C-alpha positions in Angstrom: -38.2 14.5 18.6 -34.6 14.6 18.6 -32.4 17.4 17.6 -31.6 17.4 13.9 -28.0 16.3 13.1 -26.1 15.5 9.9 -26.3 12.3 8.4 -22.5 11.4 8.8 -22.6 12.7 12.4 -25.8 10.3 13.0 -24.3 7.5 11.5 -21.0 7.8 13.5 -22.9 8.4 16.9 -24.9 5.3 16.8 -21.5 3.2 15.9 -22.3 2.4 12.5 -19.3 3.6 11.1 -16.6 6.8 11.5 -17.7 9.9 9.7 -15.1 9.5 7.0 -16.5 6.4 6.2 -20.2 7.5 6.3 -19.1 10.5 4.0 -17.9 7.9 1.6 -21.1 5.8 1.7 -23.3 9.0 1.2 -21.1 9.9 -1.9 -21.7 6.5 -3.3 -25.4 6.8 -3.0 -25.5 3.7 -0.5 -27.3 5.8 2.1 -31.0 6.7 2.1 -33.3 8.9 4.3 -36.9 7.7 4.1 -36.1 5.9 1.0 -34.4 8.9 -0.6 -30.8 9.5 -1.5 -29.7 12.5 0.6 -27.1 15.4 -0.2 -24.0 15.5 1.8 -24.8 17.5 5.0 -28.6 16.5 5.0 -29.8 16.4 8.8 -31.9 13.8 10.2 -33.9 13.1 13.5 -34.7 9.9 15.2 -38.1 10.0 13.4 -36.5 9.5 10.2 -35.9 6.1 8.8 -32.1 5.8 7.6 -30.9 2.8 5.8 -27.4 1.8 4.2 -27.6 -0.3 1.1 -31.4 -0.8 1.6 -31.0 -2.1 5.3 -32.4 0.2 8.1 -29.8 1.1 10.9 -31.0 1.4 14.3 -29.5 3.2 17.2 -28.0 0.3 19.4 -27.7 0.3 23.1 -24.6 2.1 24.8 -22.7 -1.2 24.6 -19.5 0.0 22.9 -16.5 -2.3 22.1 -12.9 -1.2 22.1 -10.2 -3.6 21.0 -6.6 -3.6 20.8 -5.7 -5.7 17.7 -2.4 -7.0 16.3 -2.7 -6.5 12.7 -0.8 -8.8 10.4 1.0 -8.0 7.1 -1.3 -8.0 4.1 -4.4 -7.3 6.0 -6.0 -4.0 4.7 -7.6 -1.4 7.3 -10.9 -1.1 5.4 -14.6 -1.9 6.2 -15.1 -2.3 2.3 -15.6 -6.3 2.5 -16.9 -6.2 -1.0 -14.0 -4.8 -2.8 -11.2 -5.7 -0.6 -10.9 -9.6 0.0 -8.0 -9.2 2.7 -9.9 -6.7 4.8 -9.6 -6.4 8.7 -13.1 -6.8 9.3 -13.6 -10.4 7.9 -10.2 -11.2 9.3 -11.2 -10.4 12.9 -14.7 -11.7 12.4 -16.0 -10.1 15.4 -19.6 -10.8 16.3 -20.6 -7.0 16.3 -20.2 -4.3 13.7 -16.8 -2.6 14.7 -14.3 -0.5 12.5 -10.8 0.5 12.9 -9.5 3.7 14.2 -7.4 5.3 11.5 -5.4 2.9 9.5 -2.0 0.9 9.2 -0.7 0.2 5.8 -1.1 -3.2 4.3 2.6 -4.0 4.2 3.0 -3.0 7.9 1.8 -4.8 11.2 1.2 -3.7 14.8 -1.4 -2.1 16.9 -4.5 -0.8 15.8 -7.7 0.0 17.7 -11.0 -1.3 16.7 -14.5 0.1 18.2 -18.1 0.7 17.4 -18.2 4.2 19.2 -18.1 6.8 16.4 -17.4 9.6 18.8 -14.0 8.2 20.0 -13.0 7.5 16.6 -13.4 11.2 15.5 -11.8 12.4 18.7 -8.6 10.4 18.3 -8.3 11.0 14.5 -8.1 14.7 15.1 -4.4 15.2 14.5 -4.2 18.6 16.1 -4.6 16.8 19.4 -1.2 15.5 19.2 -1.7 11.8 20.1 1.4 9.9 19.9 1.8 6.6 17.9 5.1 4.6 18.3 6.8 2.5 15.8 9.7 0.1 15.5 11.2 0.6 11.9 13.8 -1.5 10.0 15.5 0.0 6.8 17.9 -1.5 4.1 20.9 0.6 4.8 23.1 1.4 7.9 21.3 4.3 10.1 23.6 7.4 10.5 23.6 10.0 13.0 22.6 12.5 10.3 19.7 10.3 9.3 18.1 10.2 13.0 18.7 14.0 13.2 16.9 14.7 10.0 14.1 12.6 10.5 13.4 14.0 13.8 13.8 17.6 12.7 11.1 17.2 10.0 10.9 16.2 6.4 9.3 17.7 3.2 6.5 15.3 1.8 3.3 15.6 0.5 3.6 19.3 0.1 4.2 19.9 3.9 7.0 19.6 6.5 6.5 16.8 9.0 6.3 17.7 12.6 9.3 17.3 14.8 9.3 13.9 16.3 11.2 11.6 18.7 13.8 9.3 16.8 16.1 6.9 18.5 18.6 4.5 16.8 18.2 0.9 18.1 20.6 -1.0 15.7 22.4 -0.3 12.6 19.3 -1.0 10.7 16.5 -0.5 13.1 15.1 2.7 14.7 12.1 3.9 17.1 9.9 6.9 16.0 7.1 8.5 17.8 4.8 10.4 15.6 2.0 12.9 16.4 0.4 13.1 12.8 -0.8 10.6 10.4 0.2 11.5 6.9 -0.3 8.8 4.1 2.5 6.4 4.3 4.6 9.1 6.4 7.2 7.1 7.8 8.0 5.1 4.4 8.0 8.6 2.6 10.5 10.4 5.1 12.7 7.5 4.7 12.5 7.4 0.9 13.4 11.2 1.0 16.7 10.6 2.7 17.4 7.6 0.4 16.3 4.7 2.6 13.8 2.0 2.0 11.5 0.7 5.0 11.9 -3.2 5.0 9.7 -3.7 8.3 7.4 -1.5 9.9 5.7 -2.2 13.3 3.4 0.0 15.4 3.8 -0.7 19.0 1.7 1.9 20.8 -1.1 4.3 20.3 -1.0 7.1 22.9 -1.3 4.8 26.2 -2.1 1.6 24.5 0.9 -0.8 23.9 1.0 -3.9 21.6 0.9 -6.8 23.8 -0.9 -9.6 21.8 0.2 -12.1 19.1 0.0 -11.3 15.5 -3.7 -11.6 14.3 -5.0 -11.7 18.1 -7.0 -8.9 19.9 -8.1 -8.2 23.3 -10.6 -5.8 24.9 -8.9 -2.6 26.5 -9.0 -2.6 30.3 -11.1 -0.1 32.3 -7.7 1.4 33.4 -6.7 1.9 29.9 -10.1 3.5 28.9 -10.0 5.8 31.9 -6.5 7.1 30.8 -7.5 7.1 27.1 -10.6 9.4 27.8 -8.5 11.6 29.9 -6.1 12.0 27.0 -8.7 12.8 24.6 -11.0 14.9 26.8 -9.9 18.2 25.1 -10.6 16.8 21.7 -13.7 18.2 19.8 -16.2 15.8 18.9 -17.6 17.8 15.9 -16.7 19.4 12.7 -18.4 21.3 10.1 
């Protein structure tokens, strides 16, 4: 008999979905253990029958998928294929069950990583690990030196002050920014605070992975990229309570 583990951790580790997505499924009552709807935090073993929407989930072989995908504008980073027509899962139409690591706003484009490895999702999403994400941003007004300085020094949004970050002017209306946190619509909110409106936002890098495929296309991460990625997240905690 295996060691008991929380249901959200179990669903994540077998590659069904991320823990956050598992929590949502549990809250919605979509998950059952031995035919019964569990409470959040219920523990399971391999002897239990776990099902989602009535379909049993089985632990797959260690055959993980890691993709770099160029998300187009208008596609939503959600696994909810029932309520969101323009979802990333049906757009990619990959032959195995995969899910996005983090998200990228619907009106934004660029790099997003896709996988069926729940553990790597949890490691990468932990903001305290300071994983860099790089963006090219176009705004509706001329960029000033003061704008660049203030964007890099920290902006008050969502009840907090954004972390200091690298910001570089590219042209009168375009700049580059490297973030180490992922607040909701962070760059757009930072710009709005300073009286600017984002007209184009493109993510070109996540840690050591750079965007190098056309819009709407994906590729497998290379062995070298995976080795570097695993080194970058080696100190990330896999678990949380």
